[in-house]
N, C-alpha and C positions, 0 to 999 in steps of 0.2 A: 130634748137633747139633739144637737146636730148630728147627722149621720157619720160624718168623719171625725167627731169630737171624741177625745180620749177621756177616760174616767179611772179613778182609783178608788177602791173601797178598802177601808182599814177597820178591823175590829179588834178591840182590846177586851179579851174574854175576862181577865181578872177585873179590869175597871168597868166592864159592860158599857163601853163607849164605842159608838159607830160613826165613822167620818167618810163621808162620799165627797170626793173631789171631782169637779167637772171641768175638764180642760186644764189650761196653764193656771198656776196659782196666781192670785191677784197681786199686781204690782204695788198697787196702793189700795187696800181694802178696809172695809168697815164691817164689824160683826154685830149682829143684833139678835136677841133671843125673841123668837117669833111666837113661841108659846114655851110653857114650863119645860125646860131641859132640852130644847130644840133651838140650835143656833144656826144662822146662815151668814155667810161672808160674801159680800158683793164687792166687785171692782168699782171704786169710787167713779171714776170717769164714765164708764159704760153702764154701770149698775147691773152688770150681768152677775148671776150668782155663780160663784166659784166653788163654794164648799158648804156642806150640810153636815151638822153634828148633832148627835143625839146621846145625851146622858142617860143612863139606866135603859139601855136599848131593848133588853128582854121585855120590860114592862110596856114599851112603846113601839114594838115591831110593827104594828098596823099603823102607827102614826106616820112612818116613813112614806108609805103609799099615799096617804091622805095629804101630806105636805107636798110630795111630787106633783100630784093632781092640782093642789091649790096653786103652785107655783108655775104650772103649765109646763112641767118637765117630764118628757117621755123617756123612760128608762126600763131596760130589761131587768125585771126584778123577780127573783125567787129567793126566799130565805128559808133555810132549814138549820135547826139546832141539833147537834148531837151531844150525848153526854159522854 
């Protein structure tokens, strides 16, 4: 992630869905499932990743770090769940 790049994190507790948005939304994007329950959206022209979505996030919490490393995205990440 670029030093001045903005990001948004959205988590739907009821649906257990996490969405990580990197920078501005894609003007024209394409979304693909890169592994079961994990989706990325890329800007078509630049192929930059703009969004990562994870279904059943509590089951895949460690997957996010793995995906970020695999996609070479540096992101300050600490996740805690409270009941």
